[in-house]
C-alpha positions as CSV (number, residue, x, y, z in Angstrom):
1,M,0.0,0.0,0.0
2,D,1.4,3.4,-1.1
3,I,0.2,6.5,0.6
4,T,0.3,8.4,-2.7
5,E,-2.4,6.1,-4.1
6,L,-4.9,6.8,-1.2
7,E,-7.6,9.4,-1.0
8,L,-7.1,11.9,1.8
9,I,-10.5,12.6,3.4
10,G,-9.5,14.4,6.6
11,Q,-6.7,15.5,8.8
12,G,-5.9,17.1,12.2
13,N,-3.0,17.9,14.4
14,T,-2.1,14.3,15.1
15,A,-3.0,12.4,12.0
16,E,-4.3,12.2,8.4
17,V,-7.3,10.0,7.5
18,Y,-7.4,8.1,4.2
19,A,-10.2,6.2,2.6
20,L,-9.9,2.4,2.3
21,G,-13.3,1.4,0.9
22,D,-15.6,0.6,3.9
23,K,-12.6,1.3,6.2
24,V,-10.3,4.3,6.9
25,L,-6.6,4.6,7.7
26,K,-5.8,7.0,10.5
27,L,-2.1,7.6,9.7
28,F,-0.3,9.4,12.5
29,R,2.3,12.1,11.8
30,S,5.9,11.1,12.1
31,A,6.3,12.6,15.6
32,Y,4.0,10.0,17.0
33,S,5.8,6.9,18.3
34,R,4.6,3.3,17.9
35,E,4.0,3.2,21.6
36,S,1.6,6.1,21.4
37,V,-0.3,4.7,18.5
38,N,-0.4,1.3,20.0
39,Y,-2.0,2.8,23.1
40,E,-4.9,4.2,21.1
41,F,-5.2,0.8,19.2
42,E,-5.4,-1.1,22.5
43,Q,-8.0,1.3,23.9
44,A,-10.1,1.1,20.8
45,K,-10.1,-2.7,21.1
46,L,-11.1,-2.6,24.7
47,V,-14.0,-0.3,24.1
48,Q,-15.4,-2.3,21.2
49,D,-15.6,-5.4,23.4
50,Y,-18.1,-3.6,25.7
51,F,-19.8,-0.9,23.6
52,S,-21.2,-1.2,20.1
53,K,-21.6,2.5,19.2
54,T,-18.0,3.0,18.3
55,P,-16.0,2.5,15.1
56,R,-14.6,-1.1,14.8
57,V,-10.8,-1.3,14.9
58,F,-9.0,-3.7,12.7
59,E,-5.2,-3.4,12.4
60,L,-2.1,-1.5,13.5
61,I,0.2,-0.9,10.6
62,E,3.4,0.9,9.6
63,M,3.7,2.8,6.3
64,Q,6.7,4.8,5.1
65,G,8.1,5.2,8.6
66,R,4.7,6.3,10.1
67,F,2.3,4.3,12.2
68,G,-1.4,4.0,11.6
69,I,-4.7,2.3,12.6
70,I,-7.3,0.9,10.3
71,Y,-10.8,1.7,11.5
72,E,-14.3,1.1,10.3
73,R,-15.4,4.0,8.1
74,I,-18.2,6.1,9.7
75,D,-20.2,8.3,7.3
76,G,-22.1,11.2,8.9
77,S,-21.7,14.6,10.4
78,S,-21.0,15.6,14.0
79,M,-23.7,16.4,16.5
80,L,-22.0,19.7,17.0
81,L,-22.6,20.6,13.3
82,A,-26.2,19.5,13.6
83,I,-26.7,21.8,16.6
84,M,-25.2,24.7,14.8
85,Q,-27.4,24.1,11.7
86,T,-30.6,23.5,13.7
87,P,-30.3,25.4,17.0
88,A,-34.1,25.2,17.6
89,R,-33.5,21.5,18.3
90,I,-30.9,22.1,21.0
91,D,-33.0,20.5,23.7
92,Q,-33.5,17.3,21.7
93,Y,-29.8,17.1,21.0
94,A,-29.0,17.4,24.7
95,E,-31.5,14.6,25.4
96,D,-29.9,12.4,22.7
97,L,-26.4,13.1,24.1
98,V,-27.6,12.1,27.6
99,K,-29.2,8.8,26.3
100,L,-25.9,7.9,24.7
101,H,-23.9,8.8,27.8
102,L,-26.2,6.7,30.1
103,E,-25.9,3.7,27.7
104,M,-22.1,4.0,27.8
105,H,-22.1,4.2,31.6
106,R,-24.2,1.1,32.1
107,N,-21.1,-0.9,31.0
108,Q,-19.2,-2.1,34.1
109,L,-15.5,-3.1,33.7
110,E,-13.0,-4.5,36.1
111,V,-10.7,-1.7,37.0
112,D,-7.3,-1.7,35.4
113,A,-4.9,0.4,37.5
114,G,-3.7,2.2,34.4
115,L,-7.2,3.3,33.5
116,R,-8.6,4.5,36.8
117,V,-10.3,7.9,36.5
118,K,-8.8,9.0,39.8
119,D,-5.3,8.0,38.8
120,K,-5.6,9.9,35.5
121,L,-6.9,13.0,37.3
122,A,-4.1,12.9,39.9
123,A,-1.4,12.7,37.2
124,D,-3.0,15.5,35.2
125,I,-3.3,17.7,38.3
126,E,0.4,17.2,39.1
127,R,1.2,18.4,35.6
128,A,-0.9,21.6,35.9
129,D,1.7,24.4,36.0
130,D,-0.9,27.0,36.7
131,L,-1.4,25.6,40.2
132,S,0.8,25.9,43.3
133,D,2.0,22.7,45.0
134,A,-0.2,23.6,48.0
135,I,-3.3,23.9,45.8
136,K,-2.5,20.6,44.0
137,S,-2.2,18.9,47.4
138,R,-5.6,20.2,48.5
139,V,-7.3,19.2,45.3
140,I,-5.8,15.7,45.3
141,E,-6.8,15.3,48.9
142,R,-10.4,16.0,47.9
143,L,-10.0,13.7,45.0
144,T,-9.0,10.7,47.1
145,V,-12.3,10.5,49.0
146,L,-14.5,10.6,45.9
147,P,-16.2,7.4,44.7
148,D,-14.3,4.9,42.6
149,G,-16.9,3.2,40.4
150,K,-16.5,0.8,37.5
151,S,-18.3,2.5,34.6
152,L,-16.9,2.9,31.1
153,C,-16.0,6.6,30.8
154,H,-15.0,8.3,27.6
155,F,-13.6,11.4,29.3
156,D,-13.7,13.6,26.1
157,F,-17.4,13.1,25.5
158,H,-19.0,16.1,23.7
159,P,-21.1,16.8,20.6
160,D,-18.1,17.0,18.3
161,N,-17.1,13.5,19.2
162,V,-20.6,12.1,18.3
163,I,-21.2,11.3,14.6
164,L,-24.8,11.1,13.5
165,T,-25.1,8.3,10.9
166,A,-28.0,6.7,9.1
167,D,-27.9,3.8,11.6
168,G,-27.7,6.0,14.7
169,P,-25.0,7.9,16.7
170,V,-21.4,6.7,16.9
171,I,-18.9,7.9,19.4
172,I,-15.3,8.5,18.2
173,D,-11.9,9.4,19.7
174,W,-11.7,7.0,22.7
175,V,-8.0,7.7,23.4
176,T,-8.9,9.1,26.9
177,V,-11.1,6.1,27.9
178,C,-11.0,5.3,31.6
179,I,-12.9,3.5,34.2
180,G,-14.6,5.0,37.3
181,D,-17.5,6.9,38.7
182,P,-19.8,8.0,35.8
183,C,-20.3,11.3,37.6
184,A,-16.7,12.2,36.9
185,D,-17.3,11.6,33.2
186,V,-20.5,13.8,33.3
187,A,-18.6,16.6,35.1
188,R,-15.9,16.4,32.5
189,T,-18.5,16.7,29.7
190,Y,-20.2,19.6,31.5
191,L,-16.9,21.5,31.7
192,L,-16.1,20.9,28.1
193,I,-19.5,22.0,26.8
194,R,-19.6,25.0,29.2
195,Y,-16.1,26.4,28.9
196,A,-14.1,25.0,26.0
197,K,-13.3,27.5,23.3
198,P,-11.8,27.0,19.8
199,K,-8.2,28.2,20.0
200,H,-8.4,30.5,17.0
201,A,-12.0,31.5,17.0
202,D,-13.0,35.1,16.2
203,P,-13.9,37.0,19.5
204,D,-17.3,37.8,18.1
205,V,-18.0,34.2,17.4
206,Q,-16.9,33.3,20.9
207,N,-19.4,35.8,22.3
208,E,-22.2,34.3,20.3
209,L,-21.3,30.8,21.4
210,R,-21.0,31.6,25.1
211,S,-24.7,31.8,25.9
212,A,-25.5,28.8,23.8
213,Q,-22.8,26.8,25.5
214,E,-24.1,27.7,29.0
215,Y,-27.6,26.7,28.0
216,F,-26.6,23.4,26.4
217,A,-24.3,22.5,29.4
218,E,-27.1,23.1,31.9
219,T,-29.7,21.3,29.8
220,Y,-27.4,18.3,29.3
221,L,-26.8,18.1,33.0
222,K,-30.4,18.4,33.9
223,F,-31.4,15.6,31.6
224,Y,-28.6,13.4,32.8
225,L,-29.5,13.9,36.5
226,E,-33.1,13.0,35.7
227,G,-32.2,10.0,33.6
228,A,-29.7,8.6,36.2
229,G,-31.8,9.5,39.2
230,I,-29.0,11.2,41.0
231,R,-28.6,14.6,42.7
232,R,-26.6,17.5,41.2
233,E,-24.1,17.3,44.1
234,A,-23.0,13.9,42.9
235,V,-21.6,15.6,39.8
236,E,-20.5,18.9,41.3
237,Q,-18.2,17.2,43.8
238,W,-16.0,16.2,40.8
239,L,-15.8,19.7,39.3
240,L,-12.7,20.8,41.4
241,P,-10.4,18.0,40.4
242,L,-11.7,18.0,36.8
243,A,-11.1,21.7,36.5
244,A,-7.6,21.4,38.0
245,A,-6.8,18.6,35.7
246,R,-8.1,20.6,32.7
247,L,-5.3,23.2,33.3
248,S,-2.7,20.5,32.3
249,E,-4.1,20.7,28.7
250,D,-3.3,23.1,25.8
251,I,-6.5,25.2,26.0
252,H,-7.6,28.7,24.9
253,N,-6.5,31.5,27.2
254,D,-10.1,32.6,27.8
255,E,-11.0,29.1,28.9
256,R,-7.9,28.9,31.1
257,A,-8.9,32.1,32.9
258,A,-12.4,30.9,33.4
259,I,-11.3,27.5,34.8
260,R,-8.9,29.2,37.2
261,R,-11.8,31.4,38.5
262,L,-13.9,28.3,38.9
263,I,-11.1,26.5,40.9
264,Q,-10.8,29.5,43.2
265,S,-14.6,29.4,43.8
266,L,-14.5,25.7,44.6
267,L,-11.5,25.6,47.0
């Protein structure tokens, strides 16, 4: 197989995506090691053993010094695009997102130490340069007493990672998959919907998006609490460690400032 003979159908910061009939090749850029690509491959295999609404994964390959993964081809557009095109249906999309999340969380897995939600968060908090050592210690101390749980958690679950196909929704990008309390995954989704900003978005566009993001985040959370039969406090107790861990990521300056204000209010 020669890369010059393949049709490029998409690309991002980490990889290019090429058409392979009813499959696709996600070919990672040369900076990505075999170990990093193999980690995504193994996570994808784990997920498909428990959850059907995910692209099937077939093979890990090497091509011209780069590593890639062959996935099932998923045709459709993202839920985020659908929301932007039909904002009048925002409540319905929030409800659909919740149904999908609840279905995911019903999958119970034996906890692998390398995939525990609390372990992931503790490591991310330690890498957050915005926080002092004293604040990191306080946050991690709060984290240790939170529930463990055994639910399958995506940990990057938001409308742009849900593809709407003719056969129903499919969830993509499982590289952050972990196991733990589903309320941690819900809190993470809430933070992403509520605060995440495109790095290079025009300021006017950001202002227009802000109120819609607030509304969608609150509507999503309300529907999830109703569907799961839990109290808001069960999710809110995760916001501090989730926010602190978010600071370890490469995020927009406006979001970083908002997350830092949220942390101060929760300490």
